C-alpha positions, 0 to 999 in steps of 0.5 A, a space after each residue: 306980736 304973734 297969734 299963739 296957742 299953748 297946749 298943756 297947762 301943767 306946772 311948766 306950761 302954765 307959767 310959760 304960757 303966762 310969759 307969752 301973754 305978758 310979752 304981748 302975744 295973743 294966746 289961746 290955751 288948751 288944757 285937758 282940764 278945762 277949769 285949769 284953762 279958765 283959771 289961766 285966762 282969768 289970770 293972764 287974759 287971752 282965751 281958752 279952747 275946747 280942743 287942740 284943733 280949736 286952739 291952733 286954728 289960725 295960730 302962727 305958732 303952737 306950743 305944747 308942754 304935755 306929759 309923754 309920747 301918747 299925750 303929745 300924739 293925742 294933742 297933735 293928731 286926729 280930728 281934734 288934734 292941733 295939726 288938723 287946725 293949723 294953717 300952712 306955714 305955721 310952726 309947732 314947738 314941742 316943749 315936752 320931753 319925749 322920745 326922738 322916735 315920736 318927734 320924728 314921727 310927728 315932724 313927718 306928719 306935720 311936714 305932710 300938712 305943710 307945718 313945721 315942727 321944732 322939738 324944744 325940750 326944756 330944763 330948769 324946773 318949775 322955778 325956771 318956768 316961773 322966772 322965765 329962765 329955762 334952757 331950751 334945746 332944739 331940733 328941726 329945720 333952721 328956718 322954723 327954729 329962727 322964726 320960733 326963737 324970738 317967741 321962746 325968748 319970753 321964757 328962755 335963759 338960753 335957747 339953741 338949735 342943736 341939729 335936725 329933728 330929734 336933736 333937741 330930744 337927744 340933748 335933753 336925754 344928755 341933760 337927764 343922764 347928767 342930772 341922775 349921776 349928779 344927784 346920786 353923787 350929791 346924795 352919797 356925799 351928804 349921807 357920808 357927811 352925816 355918817 362921819 358926824 360932820 355938819 352937812 351945811 358946813 361941808 357944802 359951803 366949802 366943797 361947793 366953791 371948788 370942783 364939786 360945785 353944781 346947780 344941784 348942790 347949790 339949789 338942793 342940799 338944804 332941802 335934802 338935809 331938811 328932809 323936804 322933797 315936796 318940790 321940783 321935778 317928780 321921781 315919776 317923771 324922771 323915771 319916764 325920762 330915764 326910760 327914754 334914755 335907756 331905750 335910746 341907748 339900746 338903739 344907738 349902742 351907748 353905755 349908760 351903767 350909772 344911769 341904769 343903776 340910778 334908775 333902779 334907785 328911783 324905783 326904790 324911791 317909788 316903792 317908798 311912796 315917793 313917786 311925787 317927791 322931787 329927784 333929790 329924794 335919792 338922799 332919803 333912800 340912803 337915809 332909810 338904808 341907814 
């Protein structure tokens, strides 16, 4: 069992840190809202720290799951940042979805302090975090990954190193690109079924067993048809992720016409007041259009 720190107790980080505690690790948590950290300690044990540096002090592994590039920099760098408190040889594991640019920047900053940095973005949503069934895609030095993988196993369905620093974030971009197209396709199929006077549930029961089947179809079609979008991954966060994808595509020359289009559709959803709706709300946009 290891001495761990976990930075960021949002809808993903809170249960992930809980799985680490249940696995027997000694976990210290940090959250921007101290009340959330105290609630976690009351539920899972361990301890809470006032700063990322204090949480990371003496830890073998420091996990982070925060919001964006700037949030990640703030918990890593500076006098109160985790890097300032980490011992030589410790491993920082970042579960945030951020740009590959900031990942490589922080990899270098960590290396200068003789700390390893593994980018390890996650997929599987809130349910995956709560059930300990996340997909984790990793980049970084193999030795650091090999040490961190048994720790991440506490909340992983699959955990794999894809390549060097940044490869995990690039893989997460592939994930979000695929999801954007899948959700739009599912939304259009359900919308078409309604316009054709078909029973959407009966349609999905049949087509989900063939080549059209997907995780999105299996897990989202019922809530979509019921006009229920108050769960899952928020549109605001998806637009943040797709922005990273599109910026990176500009840099590497990839062509992402469908992703760019769906990003604009999510912008429409935001204008409808749906920034906190989950990503399947693309269907609600089509219903509104008539």
